[in-house]
C-alpha positions in Angstrom: 77.9 88.8 115.7 77.5 88.4 119.5 79.0 86.9 122.5 77.4 85.1 125.4 77.0 87.5 128.4 79.3 86.5 131.2 76.8 86.9 134.0 74.1 84.9 132.1 76.4 82.1 131.3 78.3 81.9 134.6 76.3 84.0 137.2 79.0 83.4 139.9 81.5 85.5 137.8 80.1 88.9 139.0 83.1 91.0 137.8 83.6 89.2 134.5 86.0 86.4 134.0 89.0 88.6 133.0 88.9 90.2 136.4 89.4 86.9 138.3 92.7 86.7 140.1 94.8 83.7 139.1 96.7 81.8 141.7 100.3 82.9 141.1 101.6 79.4 141.9 99.7 77.8 139.0 101.8 76.5 136.2 99.6 77.9 133.4 101.2 75.8 130.7 100.3 72.6 132.7 96.8 73.9 133.5 96.1 74.8 129.8 97.3 71.4 128.7 95.0 69.8 131.3 92.0 71.8 130.1 92.7 70.8 126.5 92.4 67.2 127.4 89.4 67.6 129.7 87.4 69.6 127.2 88.7 68.1 123.9 89.9 71.6 123.0 92.5 72.7 120.5 94.4 76.0 120.6 95.2 77.6 117.3 97.6 80.5 117.3 98.9 83.0 114.8 102.6 83.6 114.4 102.1 87.1 115.7 101.0 85.9 119.2 103.3 86.3 122.2 105.9 83.6 122.7 104.1 81.9 125.6 101.0 81.4 123.6 102.9 80.1 120.6 104.6 77.6 122.9 101.4 76.2 124.3 99.5 76.1 121.0 98.6 72.9 119.2 99.0 74.6 115.8 100.8 77.8 114.9 100.3 79.2 111.4 99.4 82.0 109.0 95.9 82.8 108.0 95.7 80.0 105.3 97.1 77.3 107.6 94.8 78.4 110.5 91.7 78.3 108.2 92.7 74.9 107.0 93.3 73.5 110.5 90.0 75.1 111.7 88.2 73.3 108.9 89.5 69.9 109.7 89.8 69.8 113.5 88.0 67.1 115.4 88.1 69.1 118.7 84.8 70.1 120.4 86.2 73.5 121.4 88.4 75.8 119.2 90.3 78.4 121.2 91.6 80.9 118.7 94.6 82.8 119.9 94.6 85.5 117.2 92.2 88.4 116.3 88.5 88.6 115.9 88.2 87.9 112.2 90.2 84.7 112.6 87.9 83.4 115.3 84.9 84.4 113.1 86.4 82.3 110.3 86.7 79.3 112.6 83.1 79.7 113.6 82.0 80.0 109.9 83.7 76.7 109.2 82.5 75.0 112.4 78.9 76.0 113.3 78.5 73.1 115.7 81.7 73.7 117.6 82.3 76.2 120.4 84.8 78.9 119.3 86.5 81.0 121.9 88.6 84.1 121.7 90.7 85.0 124.7 90.1 88.8 124.4 87.1 89.9 122.4 88.7 93.4 121.9 91.4 91.8 119.8 90.3 93.3 116.5 92.2 94.2 113.3 92.9 97.7 111.8 92.8 96.2 108.3 89.4 94.6 108.8 88.1 97.8 110.4 89.2 99.8 107.3 86.5 98.1 105.3 83.0 98.5 106.7 80.5 96.2 104.9 77.8 98.9 104.1 80.4 101.1 102.4 82.0 98.2 100.6 78.6 97.0 99.4 77.9 100.4 97.8 81.4 100.2 96.2 80.7 96.7 94.9 77.3 97.7 93.5 79.0 100.4 91.3 81.0 97.7 89.6 78.6 94.8 88.9 80.8 93.3 86.2 83.6 92.6 88.8 84.0 89.6 91.0 85.3 90.2 94.5 88.4 88.6 95.9 88.8 89.5 99.6 91.9 89.0 101.7 90.9 86.8 104.7 91.8 89.7 107.1 88.2 91.0 106.9 84.9 90.7 108.7 82.3 88.1 108.1 80.2 90.8 106.5 82.9 91.4 103.9 83.4 87.7 103.3 79.6 87.4 102.7 80.0 90.0 99.9 82.9 88.2 98.3 83.2 85.5 95.6 86.6 84.2 96.7 88.7 84.6 99.9 92.4 84.6 99.7 95.4 84.8 102.0 98.9 86.3 101.4 100.0 82.7 100.8 97.7 82.0 97.9 96.5 85.4 96.6 98.8 85.4 93.6 98.0 81.9 92.5 94.3 82.4 92.9 94.3 85.5 90.8 96.5 83.9 88.2 94.0 80.9 88.0 91.2 83.2 86.8 90.8 84.3 83.2 92.9 87.3 82.3 89.9 89.3 81.1 88.0 88.7 84.4 87.4 92.0 86.2 88.3 91.9 89.9 87.7 94.0 93.0 90.4 93.2 95.6 89.7 94.1 99.2 90.5 95.2 101.8 94.3 95.6 101.6 95.5 98.1 98.9 99.2 97.1 99.5 98.7 93.4 99.0 96.4 94.1 96.1 98.9 96.4 94.5 101.7 93.8 95.0 99.5 91.1 93.3 98.7 93.5 90.4 102.5 94.0 89.8 103.2 90.3 90.0 100.4 89.2 87.8 100.1 92.2 85.4 96.4 92.6 86.4 94.6 95.8 87.0 92.4 94.8 89.9 90.3 97.5 91.4 91.6 98.1 95.0 89.7 99.0 98.1 91.7 101.6 100.0 92.4 99.7 103.2 95.6 98.9 105.1 97.2 97.3 108.2 98.4 99.9 110.7 101.5 97.8 111.6 102.7 97.2 108.0 102.0 100.8 107.0 104.4 102.2 109.6 107.7 100.6 108.7 110.4 103.2 107.9 112.1 102.9 104.6 114.9 105.2 105.8 115.5 103.3 109.1 115.4 99.9 107.4 117.9 101.1 104.8 120.3 102.4 107.5 119.8 99.1 109.4 120.8 97.1 106.4 123.9 99.3 105.9 124.9 98.6 109.5 124.5 94.8 108.9 126.4 94.1 105.7 125.3 90.9 104.0 121.9 90.9 105.7 118.6 90.4 103.8 115.3 92.2 104.2 112.2 90.0 104.4 108.9 91.7 104.0 105.2 90.9 104.1 103.2 92.0 101.1 101.0 94.1 103.4 103.9 96.6 103.6 103.9 99.7 101.5 105.5 99.5 98.0 108.5 101.6 99.0 109.5 98.9 101.5 108.7 96.0 99.2 111.0 97.5 96.5 114.0 97.2 98.7 113.1 93.7 100.1 115.2 90.7 99.2 112.2 88.4 99.7 108.4 89.1 99.9 106.0 86.5 101.2 103.4 85.5 103.7 104.5 84.7 107.3 104.8 81.0 106.4 106.8 81.8 103.3 109.1 84.2 105.2 109.7 81.5 107.8 110.6 78.9 105.2 112.9 81.3 103.3 114.8 82.3 106.5 115.3 78.6 107.4 116.6 77.5 104.0 118.5 80.6 102.9 122.2 80.5 103.9 122.2 84.2 104.9 122.9 84.6 108.6 121.2 88.0 109.4 117.7 89.0 108.4 115.8 92.2 108.8 112.1 91.3 109.2 109.4 93.7 108.0 106.3 92.2 109.5 104.7 91.9 113.0 107.5 91.2 115.5 105.8 88.1 117.0 107.1 86.0 114.1 110.7 86.4 115.4 110.0 83.9 118.2 109.4 81.1 115.7 112.2 82.3 113.4 114.7 82.1 116.3 113.4 78.7 117.4 113.8 77.3 113.9 117.2 78.9 113.2 118.9 79.5 116.6 122.3 80.3 115.0 120.9 83.1 112.8 120.2 86.7 113.7 116.7 88.2 113.2 116.1 91.9 113.6 112.7 93.5 113.7 112.4 96.2 111.1 111.9 99.6 112.8 108.8 101.8 112.4 108.9 105.5 111.5 108.7 106.7 115.1 109.7 105.6 118.6 106.6 103.5 119.4 106.5 99.7 119.3 104.5 99.9 116.1 105.8 96.7 114.8 103.8 95.0 117.5 100.1 94.6 116.6 98.3 96.0 119.7 95.3 93.8 118.9 97.3 90.5 118.6 99.1 91.4 121.9 95.8 91.8 123.8 95.8 88.0 124.1 98.0 86.7 127.0 98.7 83.3 128.6 96.5 84.3 131.6 93.6 85.3 129.3 94.0 82.1 127.4 93.8 80.1 130.6 90.7 81.9 131.8 89.1 81.7 128.4 89.5 77.9 128.4 88.5 77.5 132.0 85.2 79.4 131.7 84.7 78.9 128.0 84.2 82.7 127.4 83.9 84.8 125.3 82.2 82.6 122.8 81.9 83.6 119.2 78.3 83.2 117.8 76.9 84.2 114.5 73.7 84.7 112.5 73.2 81.6 110.4 72.4 83.4 107.2 75.5 85.5 107.5 77.6 82.4 108.3 76.3 80.5 105.2 77.0 83.5 103.0 80.5 84.0 104.4 81.3 80.3 104.1 80.9 80.1 100.4 84.0 82.1 99.4 86.1 80.5 102.1 85.1 77.1 100.8 86.1 78.2 97.3 89.5 79.3 98.6 90.1 76.0 100.4 89.1 74.1 97.3 91.3 76.2 95.0 94.2 76.0 97.5 94.0 72.2 97.5 93.9 72.1 93.7 96.9 74.4 93.6 98.8 72.3 96.1 99.0 74.9 98.8 99.3 73.3 102.2 98.9 75.1 105.6 
C-alpha cells in the first residue's frame, strides 16, 4: 500500500496540501459540489463522519452499502470519507479509478488489531477452517480470507454455509461472538476489537435508561456482550437507523459511534437520541480516526487529488475475491445497501 508523494505529484505544494490555508470566505459546500462536477467525482461517506461531510456526500452508508456503491459507481474519482480500510476496499473494486482519502492517518483500531503475518500463522494452524473476515480489516487480511462480511450480512452469510463447516471469524471477537450466539455456531474467533465499541459503560447506560423511562437501547454488535445483553435492538448502523425510524419509541440510547446521531435526528426530528456514555470522561464514543476527516480536508483532497490510494496488483486481486463473494451472496440473500 502506498500513496503518491505530494511533492512529486504537485511540486508547487512545498508544505504538503494539508498545510495550505483556505480562503475563509469560500463556501466549501459549493466548492466541493463544483469539484464533483468538474472532476466527475463521487463522495462516499460513512455514517460516523462529521455532520458537514455527511451533508455534502453523494452517498452515506454502512460498510456494506459503501462497498456496493463503490462497486457500481461510474465516477472517475472516488473520494472516500471514512477510514483507510474503506478506501482500500474501494480501490480493490475499482483498480482503474482514482481513490482518494481526505486524511491518510484515518486508520482503524479494529483493523490494526489483526496484523496479516500473525493472522496467517493463526490460519495455518487450522487448515480445515474457512475464513470469514469482517470488512473492517486491511487488504492483507482480506487476501487471506474466503468471504468478507459486514455487520449487516454476517449472520445470513454464516447461516448460508453448511452447519458442519468449520469457520475462523476475524478480526472482531464481539461481532463473532454475537453471530455464534445467534446461529448456534462455534466459530473460532480472532481476538480483535474496536476501541470505541469496547468502552461503552454498562453501568452508565443502565443509569441513563433509568433516567429516561420508556427509552430503548440500540447497540451495534461490535459492543461487548454485557452491553448487548441489555440492548432492546442490535444491528448494523443501517439496521439501527431503520429501527429508530419505524419504532414508535420516542427516546433512544445509541451504543455505537456518535456520528450516526446526525442522520438519526435528520430522519426522525421529533425523537430524542442520546449517545451511550463511555466508561470514563473522554469522548470515547467518537472514533478518533473517523473524526480526522474534516470538510476542509475533503475540499483540499478533491482540489489536489491527494492522497491517492494505490495497491500492489497481486494483493488487490487476492483481496477482491472474498469481497466479490460477499457481494454475490448479499445479492442472492436480498441484502441492499
